[in-house]
C-alpha angles and dihedrals in degrees: 000000000000118000090240116028099191139081120256107215139180140166127224127194112241133188096349102291107024124085128210114220115201140173143171133189111267092241094045105056092141092063124091110266127245106251141191128183109227137185095234144010090253091054090047093052091046091052091052093046091049092050091048091049091050091059096034100244132129121238127236109199116218129192092228141003114295111269095016 
């Protein structure tokens, strides 16, 4: 079993109004994150939550990308 069985997620403002949603597996912080460009922070968070639910993992929300 992985050391950390959750997704580490964050959102980043982009281009004024768009928001980049991103996440990585808790045990794979060196990998490139999964990302989705969204119209709002709410949409970004929903996308991450939906992806996490699809694979059955909880989400830990971060203020920035791991290691930044």
